[in-house]
N, C-alpha and C positions, 0 to 999 in steps of 0.2 A: 519122541523125535529128538529130544535133547542128547540122546546117546548116539545120534547119527553125526558123523564127522567126515568132512571132505579130506581126501588124500591129495595133498598139494605138492607140486614140484618144489623142492628146497633149493636154496642157492648153493649148488654144488661147487661152482667156481665163480669167483667174484667178477670175472670178465664176461661171463656168459649170460645172455638174456633168454636164450632158448637152449634146451637139451633134447636129445633124441631118445624116444622110448624104444629100446632095443628088444625087450622081451617081457611078457608077463610071466611070473613064476607061479601064479595061481589062476584058477578058473573062476568065471562068474558064479557067485553063490557059494564059493568055498568058505569054510570057517578057518579063521587064523587066530593065532595068539599074539599078544603084545611082543614087539620086536622081531616078528617073523619077516623075512625078506619076501616082498611081493612082486617087485619088478626090477628090471635092470635099465639104468639110464646112462647115456653117454654124453659127456660134456666135451669141450675142446681139449681138455687135459686129462680126463680120466673116465673110466667105466666103473660104475659102482651100483650096488643094490640099494633100493629104498625099503626101509623097514616100517612096519606099522607102529603107531603110537598107542594103540589099544587093541584089544581082542574083539572079534565079532565076525560078521558075514561081509564078504567083499562084493561090491557092486561096481563092475568095470564100466568105464566111459570111453577113455581114449584108446585108439587102436595102435598096434605095434607099427613102428616106422613113422610115427607122427612127431613133428617138431613141437615140443610143448614149452610154453612160456613159463618162466619162474613164477610160482604162485598160482599157476593154473591147476584146477581140480581135474585129476585124471581118473578118479574113482571115488567111491564112498565106502565107509565101513559103519555098520550098525548092528542092532540085535538080530534083524532078519531082513529079507528083501522087501517085504511088505512095508515095514517101517521106513526103509530108505526111499521107496517109491512115494510114500505119503509125504516125506520130507521134501523130495524134489518137486512134487506137485504144489506144495505150499510155497516153495522158493520161486517157482514159475509164476504163481499168482502175484507175488511181491514184485517180480520183475515187470509184470504187466502194469502194476500200479505206477512203477517208476516211469514206464513208457508213457502212460497217460499224463504224468507230471511234466515230462519233457514236452509233450504236445501242448499243455497249458502254458508252459514257459515260452514256447514258440509264438504263441499269441501275444505274449507280453514282451516280445523282442522286435526291434525294427527289422525291416527287410534286409538292410545292409548288414546288420549284426548276424542274422540268420545265414545269409550267403557266405559271410566270412567264416563263421563257425563250421558250416558244411564243407567249405573248401579245404579247411585244414583238419577236418575230423575232430573238431572240438565239441564236447557235450555242453549244451546250454545249461544243463543241470549243474555241471561243474563250475561254469562261469558264475551262476547265481550263488553258489556256495562261497564264492570268492569275495563276498561282502557287497554284492550289487543290490541296490534298493530301487524298487520300481522297475520300469521298462529297461531291458538289456539293450545297450547301444553298441555301435560298432567299436567305440573306444574301449568299452568294457572287455570285448573279445580280444582286442589288440593287447590290452594290459595283461590279460590271462596268458596269451601266447608269449609275451615278453617274460613273464614269470617262469614259464616252462623253460625258456631258453637260458635262463640264469641258473638253472639247476645243473650243476657240474657233474652230477652223478649219472645223468641220462646218457646212455650209449648212443641214442638216436636223437638228434636235434629235431624238435617238432616245429621249428620256425619256417619262414618263407624259403630261406636258402636251402634247407634240407629237402623240401618238396621239389624245388627246382632241380636240385642235383640228382634226386632219385629218378627224374624223368629224362635226364640227359642221355644222349646217344653220341656215338663217334661220328665224325664227318664221313660222308659217303666216299670222298676221295681216299680217305684212310682205310675205310672198310674194304675197299677193292683190293688192298694189299695184305689183308689179314685173314686168318682162318680162326673161327671160333673153336678153341681147343676144348675147354671144359669150364664148368662153374667152380668157383672157389669152394673148398670144403668148409665145414663148420669150424674146424680147427684153424684153418688159414684165416677165416673171417675174424675169429676171436683174436688171433695174433695181430691182425691189422688194426682192430679197434684198440688193442693195448698200446701199440706203437703210436697210433695217432693221438691217443690221450696223453702219452708221455711228451710227445713233441709239442702238443698244444699247451700243456700246463707247466712245462719246465723250460728253462734256458740251459741247454746242455753245453758243457765244456769238457775238455780232456787234458790230461797230463800223463806223461809216461816216464818210466824209469828202467834202467838196465840193472839186472840182478845176476851176480855170479852164482852158478849152481853147484860149485864144488862141494860145499858142506852138505847141501841137500842130496846130491848124488851119492856121497859117502854114506849118508843115513839110509838112503834107499837100498844100497847094496847090503848093509847090515840086516835090514828087515827082510830082504829077499833071501838071504842065507838062512833065515829062520822060517822061511816058507810063507811070509806075509807079503801080499802084493801092495807095497807102498808106492804111491805116485807123487809127482810134484803137486798135483791138485790137493791131495790129502795134507801135505805139509803146509801149503798156502792156507788151507782152511784152519789148521792149528794156529798159525801165526795171526790170522785175522781174529780168531777168538781172543788172543792175548792183547791186541792193540786197539780193536774197534771200540771197546768201552771208553777209551781215552779220546775218541773222535765222535761225539754224539751227533754232530750235524750230518754225518754220513749214514746215520741210522734214524734219520728224522724225515718228515715230509711237511710241506706246507699245504694247507687246505682252507680256502675261504678266510684268509686273513689270520689264521692261527698256525702255529708250529706244533706238530705232534711228534713225540719220540717213542720209538718202540721200547717196550719194557725189557725184552730179552734179546740176547744176541743169537737170533735164529737166522741162519744164513742159507739162502737158496743156491743150488747149483744146477747147471743145465745138463740134461740127458737127452740124447736123440735116439729114438727107437728105430726098429728095422724099416718102418714105413716113412721115416724122415720127419716124424713129428717131434717137436721140442717140448719137453716137460721140465718143470723146475721144482723138484722135491726140496723140502726144507729140512735142514739139519738143526735140531733144537739145542739151545744152550751150549753153543760151541765154546764159549769161554769157560765151561766147567767140565769138559771131557778131554780125554787123551787121544793119542793117535790110533790106538787099537779100536776104540769106540768109533772114531771117525771112519776108519777103514770098513768096519762092519756096517755102519749106517749107510755108507755109499753103496756097498754091495747089496744090502737089503732093498734099498730104494730102486736101484738099477734093475734088479731081478723082477720087482713088482711091476715096473714100467714095461719091461719086455714081455711079461706075461699078461699085461693089460689089467692088472689087479690093483693099481695104485688108487688110493682113495683121495677124494677132493680135499679133505682136511690135511692131508700130507703135503699139499701143494700151496697151502695158504699161510700167511703170517710172516714171511721172510722179511727181514729188515735190510738186506744187502744181498747181492747176487754175484756168484763167480761163474764166468762163462769161459770154457776151455775149448780151443780148436787146435788140437795137437797134431796137425798135419805137417809132414815134412816140407820145409821151405817157407812156411808161414811165420814171418818174423814179428808181425804186429797186426792187430785188427781192433776195430772200435765197436763195442756193443752198446745197446741202448737200455737204460734202466727199465725194470718191470713196472707194471701198474702199482702205484702207491709205494714206490721206492725212490730214493734220491741218488743212488750210486750203484755202479756195477764194475767189476774188475775183469778185464779181458786177459786171458792166459793163453798165449800162442805156443807153438812147438819149441822145444829146446834147440838152440843153435850153438855154433862154435866160432871162435875168433882166435887168431894167432897172437901169441904173446911170448915174451922172454921170461924164462924161469930164473930162479936165483943163480943157477949155474950157466946163465946166458945161453940156454938151449931154447930153440923155438918149440913151443908146445901149443896144443889146442886147449882153449879154456871154454867150458860150457857156460852159456849165459841165456837169459830170457828177457824179453821186453814186456813189462807189465803196463797196461794202459788202464787208467781210472777215468771213467765217464761219470760226471757228477752234475748235480743241479746247481748252477751258478747263483741262483736266487737264495740258496741256503748258505753256501760257503764260497770263498774265492780260491784262486790258484795257489796262494801261499798256504792256505789250510790244507788243500788237497795234496800239495807237494810235500808238506810236512808229514802227512799220513803215509805217502809212498816211501819217504825216507825212513820212517820208523819200520815200515814193512820190510824194506830191503835189509835194514840192520838186523831185524829178527830172523829173516830167512838166511842171510849169509853167516849168521852165528848160531844157527839152529843146533841144539844138542838134545832136545826133548826135556 
């Protein structure tokens, strides 16, 4: 039985508590080898295959189309089906013992403590493990709930306010004027959790700067003549790789009284697929690569996203994000930093303004407004403005 192992849902995306089981790639009772793909899971940001950690026979538990919680066992792998069934029987017996223990604990808890625990779905066994001695009282359950609410990593607050919110409904007078359109998709729910976390944990501020695009456009034209699809976003990524190491507060986060700084200059960029879903693939070690590698990395990531083949690990670990909305007429916009990031750069469409040339001729000058949204608890406007000034200096004098 020691060779029997649960196949558990990995943390595909840091923002997701649940993922969808799209397809089993094996049948119940099939033999597989180590690292064989056995099923396909979909998170809010990617679709990827789950591989086995050991060889053996597969015992399927979860059904296709099920929303599976991270860490949940969706199947088992062992030497044969008989061994796995024996393992599950033993596990079931141990769970019954735990159930009996909870029953005994209930006898050692006050009625008010039992009622409060039941109301909020709290296990008395967990409360007892929290260091309670003797009879469990109402104050012990309240203390346990308070501890849960202090855990900043929880996507769902388990306190009183959370339960009250979950049961809330719209006023009848408002419902009369509304049509229930659809439920939020998993992807949309994940994005909302991400944005709520950012707004809850950070104090956001913005600063913007105008950048002349003449030097960049000249560079783009040279690359296009060589058949290379260079864009403003590629050049901005190159410039960020050069200056971000000098501004560590923009590649840091604060968490529970400590400041953490990312080891590498791994920058995320936003890609929107045909279905309108936003993905943030990460370009690694931007401070160590040239424009050609940046162009290639953008292309590879974009193709993977449009084919639905992007891996979860390709979306994790970014220290900074670039969001581009290059739609005609959009002169500026403000983006919100991603989960566990402190800054994001908004890149709108190229625009033009009139100016006098050296020959006193009226000419159109290309420019762009860059907006930096940053966590004011980590740095102030002076620091952010200095960063944008250095970025403009780099972009307006770009030569490669």
